[in-house]
N, C-alpha and C positions, 0 to 999 in steps of 0.2 A: 668628414662626411657624417651627415646626420642620419641616425637610424630612426626609421618610422616606428612609432610606438603602436602596438595593437590597440584597436578600439576596445574600450572597457565594456564588459558584459553588463547590459542594463536589464536587470530582472523585470522591471516594470513593463518593459516592452513585450514580454512573453507571458506574464502572469495576469490573470483576470479575476474578477470577483465571482466566485462559484455559487451555485445552489448547493447547500450542504444538507445531506440527508443522513441522519443517524439511525441505525438499526440495532436494537438490543436483542441478541440471539441467545436462546436458552440452551442449557445442557440437554442433549437428547439421550444421554446414557452412554453413547459411544464417542460422540464429539463433545468436548467440554464447552466449547465456545468461551465466552468471557462474561462472567456474571456482573462485572463492574464497569467494563468499558464497551461502548457500542462500536460496531463497524461504522466507518464514516465514508460516504461517497461524496466527493467534490465534483459535481458536474460542471464542466467548462472551466476548470482551474487554469488551463494553459491555452494561450493563443500561439499555436505552433507554426514555425516557418516551414516552407516546402522542403528546404534542404536540411537534412540531418536533424529532424525534430527530437530524436532520442537524446542527442547531446545537450540540448537545452534542458530537458528534464533532468539528466544526470548532473548538470552544473548547478541547477537550483537545489536539488536534493543534497548534493555535496556541500554547498554553501550553508545549508541548514543542518549539517552534521548527521545526515542520513546517508551512510556510505556502504561500501562493499556492494556497489551496484552491479547489475547484470542486465542483459537484454535477451528477451525470449518471449514466449507466450505464457499461458497458465496451464498446468498439467490437467489432463482430462480425467482425473480421479480425485476423490476427496482427500485432502491433506491439510495439516495445520502445523504451526510451529509453537512449541511450548516455552522456548527460551528467548524469544524476541517478538516484537511487533514487526510488521512489514508494511511498506508502502509500495503501491503499484501505480505508475504513471503511464497511461495509454498514449503511445506515440503514433500508432496507425491502426486503421481498421476498426472493427467493433466485434464484441463477443457477448454472449449470454452466459453469465457466471452464476453458479449456485453457491451461496454462502451459508455456512452453518450446518452443513450435512444434508442428508436426504430429506429431512423435514424442515430445512431452512428456507431462505428466500431466494428468488431468482431475479437478477438484475441485468440489464443490458448496459454495457459500458462502451465508450467510443473515444476516438482520438481527442485529447485534451482533458479527459477525466482523470481523476486521481482517486484511489481507494486506499484508505488506511485500515489495515487489518490488525486488530488487537491479538496478542498472543492467545492461542487456543481456538481461534475462529477458523473453521475450515473453508476452503475454496476449491472449486472445480469448474473447469471450462466445459460447458455443455455443447456449445457450437460457436464457431467464429469464422469471420471472413479470412481468406487466405493471407491477407496482408496484416492480420492482427499482430500487434507487438506491444510489449510493455517494458518499462524499465522498473526493476525492483530494487529496493534498498532497505537498510536496517538502521535504526537510531544508534548513533555512536559506534557503528560498525559491529554491533553485537553479533556473536555467533548464533546461528539458528539450527535447529534440528528438524527432522521430518517425522511426522506422526500421521497415522492413517485411520484412526478411529478403532484400533484393535483394543480389546479389553486389557491386555497385558501392558499397555502403555500407561495406564492409570494405576496407582495414584501418583507416580513420579511426574507425569505431565501436569497434574493438578498442582503439585508442589512447585514445579517450575513456573507455571503461569502466575501463581500468587507472588512470585519474587521478581517478576519483570517490572522495572521502574517505568514511570511515565517519562516520555522523552522530554528533553530540555527545550526542544524547538519543534514547531510544526514543520513538516517536510517541505512545504511550499511557501508558507508565510512567516516563518521564523518565530520570534518571541511572542507575537500577538495573534497567532493564527486561530482559526476556528477549532482546531483540535482541543485547545484549552477551555473552550466553552462547553465541551462535551466530555472531556476526560479530566475529571477533578481528582486530585490525589487524596 
């Protein structure tokens, strides 16, 4: 009896050429942001299927060594990670997110978009559709912490941010992705 082999996962079927927007966010005194690496928004990075779009994003991130993935939304308060970069892939809905703290920028992200958040850059969900969902992951499965812009978090957070390495792979496009055009070591 022959066993039917599962169809190979074809990344090119789900990955599109995005519009890449970099945003260099400044330290506001409470939120360090990242003085070397810009926030990156890949608008339209994914062409998502109707059935289980989150699993497509998880598989692409994992294949590019961005692991420890989770599915949820984005917290409705300013927070940042000082020990790891983070990627968010929007699998449904849309949301208006504030990046960089209370004095930062506001961007609307929607299904198919990807946001690469450098260590130190805060993010907060201002408003979202009820179906808004993201897959989050970290390069090389790095541990991440939670910081909220409190004075006592610094200078340890600053020290941690300075030690986070550039990822080896772009979370969507691998070795030759747009991340490397904007994040130089």
